[in-house]
N, C-alpha and C positions, 0 to 999 in steps of 0.2 A: 794595678791600674784599673780606675776607672772612666768610661766616657761623662764628661761633664754633663749632660742631658742625663745619664741614667741616675747618677750622683745627686742630683738638682732635684728630682721628681721623688728622690727617696727619700729624702730629707725636707720635704716639702717649702723648698726655700723658698717660692714666692709668694705663701705667704707671710711674711715677717719685714718686719723692717730691718734695715743693713747700713751698718756703718764703719766706714772705711779709717782706716787706720794708718798718717802715714808718720814721716820722719820731718817734717814740718817746726818751726816753733809753737805751735798752736798745741802741740802734744804733749806741753808740759803742761796742760792745761786740762789732763783730760783727771786728773780727779774732783774736779768742779762738777763733772758728769756723770750723771749714772746710767751707763749703758747697758743694763741687764733686761732693757727691749728691746734691744737690739741684736740682730746675726752680726758678729763681726768680723772684718776681715781687717788682717796685719800686710800691710806692704814691707814688705823685703827684712829690712833686721829690726824692724818695728818689730816682730814675733819674739826677740830675747826681754823685752821690758814688759810685756803680760801674757796672759793665756786670750787665747783666741779662737772663733771657731772655723777660722779659717787661715794657714798662712798664703797669700801671692806670690810668688818669684817667677820671675823670667829669668834673671844670669845665673849658672851655675854657680860664681863666686859665692852668691849669699849662701849654697846649700853647702860649702866650705864651709862658709865664715859660722853659719849657723847650725848644721846642723842637730847639734843635740836639744837646741831652743826647740826647734820646729818639732821634735820628735815629743818634747815634755809639754808644750806653751801650745801646742795646734790640734784641732783635733782632726785636722786636715792640711792634706799640702796638694795648693793646685798650681799646674805649669802648663808650658805651653807643650802642645805634641814634639816641636822643634824649640828646645831653649837657645837660649842664649850664653855666648861663651867668648870674653874680650869686647863686650859691646856691640857680638856679629850672633849673626845665627848659625846654628851647628847645621853641620851636613846630614848629623845623622841623629835620629829618633830619637824620643827620651827613655827608651825600654834599652836601649843599647847603652844607658847609662849608670844602670842598676845595682853590675858588680863595681863601680868607680867610687861610688858613694855608697855609703851602707848604709844611710837615713833614708836614700830613698830607695832601697830594696826593703830595708824594713817597711817602711810606709806602704808599700806596697803589697806586700806581702797582707800585713792587718788590713785593708782594704782600706786605706785612707789616703793613698796619691790620686789625685783627679789631673786631669789630662783634658784639656782644649785645644782649638787650631790658630793661631795669630799669626796676621797677615804677613809677616817678618818673613817667612817659606816661602818663597818662590820656586821653591825644585819640585814641590811635590803637590799633588792636589789632596785639599782640604782633606783629612778621614768623616768617614760619618759618625754620629752620633755625637755631636758637640759645634757649638758655635763657632764661626769664623771669623773674629774679630779684630778690630787696629789698634795698635799704640805707636801713637805717632813716634813719642820720647819715652815715657814714664809708663808704669803699673799702672797706677792709679787709673789712666784711660781704659786699658784689658779689663780692666775689673770694673768698672760702670759698665760700659759695652757688654760684658758678660753679663751681670745683673737685669739691664735692660732687654736685650736680646729675651732673658727668662721670666719677662714680665715682672719683674720686682718693680715698685712703687716708690717707695720712700725710701730714700739712701742720704745719710750724712755721712758728714767728713769730718777725720780731726787730725791735724796735721797737715793734711792736705795742702800746703801755701805756696805761693808763690815767694819769689825774693831766690834771695843765693845763699840761702843758712840753713841748718839742720838745727830742731832743740838740741838744748845742752846736753840731752840723755845722749845726744846722738855724739858727739863733738870729735871721738876719738875718730870718727871715719872722715874727719872734714879732708884729711891727705888722701884718703883711697878712693871713697865711693863718690865723692861730695860733685858734681855736676861730669861726674866722668866720659858721661855719654855727650858730652862738647857741646852741650847746651847752653847757651847765655845764662840762663838763670828759669826758675820751676815755672813761673808765666807761661812759661811753653806748655806745659799740656791745658792750660783753662778752656784752647780754642777747642781738643778733641773731646773735652768735656763738656762744654758746653753743646758739642754738634749734638753729643749723645743723649744731655736733656732735652734739647728740642724732637731731638727722630726718636725718644720713645716716652714722653709724655712723662718726665719723673719728676716727683714731686723730692726736690735736691736740693740741700743745703749746706754750710756747713755747721755745725755745732753752738759756732761761735756765732753767727748771722741770726735777727730775726728774720723773718721769711713768710712765706715767698716776698720778692721783691716788688711790693708795690707801690706804682706811680700814675699819678692824676694828668691828665694834659684839660688843660680847661676850653676844650672845643665842643660843640651845642650837640655833634655828633664826629663819629669819625671819619678820616680824611685818608681816602687809599693810600696816598703816597704817604701819609704819616704814617699809619702801619705798615707801611713795610717798610721804614727806617725803620722803627721800633722790632719789627721780626730781625732785621737784620743787626740791630744793637745787640740784642741778646743769643743771639743763635751764631756771630761770630767768639763772642771774648770771655762773657758773663757768664761764669758755673755757678749759678743760681738760679732758682725756679723764680719765674717772671708773671703780673698780671697787670693789664692795663686800662685803668679806669676812667672814661670822656665823662664829661658834665654830662650826654643826656644818659649814660649807666648811671646816673644818679636818681633818678624818675623811677628806677627799681627797689632801690634802697631805702630811700626816706620812704616812712608810712603814709603817710598823707598832708591835707594840705592842698593846697592851689599850686598850678603851675609853678608859676614864681616862687611860692613858699618852700616848694618843694627843691627847686636848685638850690634855692637861700639854704634849706636846710640841709640837704644831701652831702656834705660834706659834712656834715658834724655825725650823719647817721652811717658815714662810711668809716670814719675811724674808731666811731661804736663799733662797728662790728670789726674791723682789726683788732681790737684790745680782745673781744671776744674771739677769738680766734688766735690771740695767743702772742701776734703783733705787738709791736710798738713804737710803729713809725710809719710814716709818709714820705713820698717824693712829688714834689708840686715840679713840672715843666710849663714853666708859661713862657717859653721861647719853643723852636720845632727843634727837636733834635736832629741831627744833621748826620751826622756819623759817629759810632761808635767805637771804643774800648774802656774798659777796664770801668763801669757806672759802679762796679760794687765798693768799689774805693769808696764814694759816696756813700754810699748805702751804709756801708758797713763805719762813718765815722760814731766819735764818741760824742753826744749832749757833752756832758760836763753839767749838767744840770739847766740847757738852753734849751728853752719852746722852740725854736726856730733859729737852722743855721744860714746862711747865704754867703754868696759868695766875697771873697777877700776886697776884692776889686771895689766892690761897692759898698755907700755909706748907708746908713737907718732910712735916709728918707728917700733914698732909689729902690727901695726893696719891689717896688711894684715892677719894679723892670728887670728882677733877676732871672734870669732863664734859669734857673734851678733853687728849688728851696727845698729841706728835709725838716720835716716837723714832728717833733717829738709830743707824741698824742697823751699820753699819759698827763704831760704836765700841761699841754691844752686843753683839755675835758677837765681837767682840776681850776683850772680857770677861769674857766667856759661858766663853773657851777658855784664862783665861792661870790658873795655880793657884791664886790668890784667886779663882774662878769666885763666878759669881754662883748657884749652884746648880747642880744638875745640868742642862747643858745639855740633855738630854734629856728630862726630866720640868720644867723651867721654864714656870711660867706669869706670867701681866702681873702679878699677885699676888707673888708672891714675888718677880719682879724689881726690882719697885718698894721691897718691903720690903729687898732686899738691897742697892740704891743708897742708899734713905735709912739704911742702920746702915753700909756701909763706904765709902759712895763720894757723899756729899750733893753734895760741890763737882761732882760730873758731872748734878747736876741744876741746871736755872735755867728762873725764875719770868720769861717773857720774852713769853707767851701776853696778848695783854692781856685786863684785865678784864673787860669786859665778856663773854668768852664763860663765863664763868662766870655767868652770871644764873640764876637755880632754875625762873624763873618768868615770865617777863616777855618782849613779844614787841614789838620796835622794828624795823620796816623801814626806818627812816630812817638807823637806825645803824650798816646795813651789816652784821649780827654774826649766828650762828645763836644762836638763845636754844633751852636744852636743859631739861627735867625731869629730878633725877634719878635714875636708874635704879633701878627699885626692886628688882629680879635682883640687886644688886650687894654 
């Protein structure tokens, strides 16, 4: 058995981008992505479906179920020094199970069994040579924390989803392992992932998301209370890297012009910068975010050809009062460049953009953002949505 720190240094692990693969529905999209640029970590039974650099297992039942696949498909097996059995941490260290599970003995003898300290073991002090990491409910939390502790910066995921379902590839496990730990859904893992993202300043997102999540608040400068709410928003439950841009930030993005022109052209320059960095969307708050969960649900909405998404409860004539808008940057930039463009691209601001679409291309506006995101003052954490107060400066 190899301590995690020694193994990770030997493989130069912090130099690589990592992709964590789980059993969630998006796993079925694996054929759409080139994973050759990543070190891959397969969680639990995922290792039976593909080759991976690492198989991460916490529960001994997975070793029982997938021993042959782990041996043949994984370069290394990573486990806690004190694993779990029947969803409970065991009272014996991993090395005492080598003769009970032949694949553990084989992986250990071949220098392919790596151990770390998991915080669920409270009976002994952490062993030296490996990080102590937490996993509130799911394997994904432990792996992200391990990588973060080891100074990895870029992590992508596939199949690390919320909800209550597995991908079809794992439907045979629906009556045995699906939420067998007693959790109501897989969303529970998001708080632990979000905490790790902020703690280790990770570049983190699902492969299926445009990232980082960039959102624009049209205030002249950051307001401390708003910034605090922003921090709470992403620190609590949204497992995706994020960046906040204020109107004052746009002066450093726009290249030239008077102060007024810079502010007006800045949002166009910001959109161009996002596209240059591989993004395709911008989230705009015209209200003050008060409390969060699940902003990612709006960030990942499909445009279906629309230029701007807005809350369902609003009509097109009221878009200036929308708390939240999602902009489809490639479509908007194309319209800005067209002969019937939405105003002078070097001087367009958000208000003019909205007015132009409402008057000339209303079909490109789509009210698909759930209506609860337009709530004016109430706070309801249980519903999983940001509540906004109208922006008195708008």
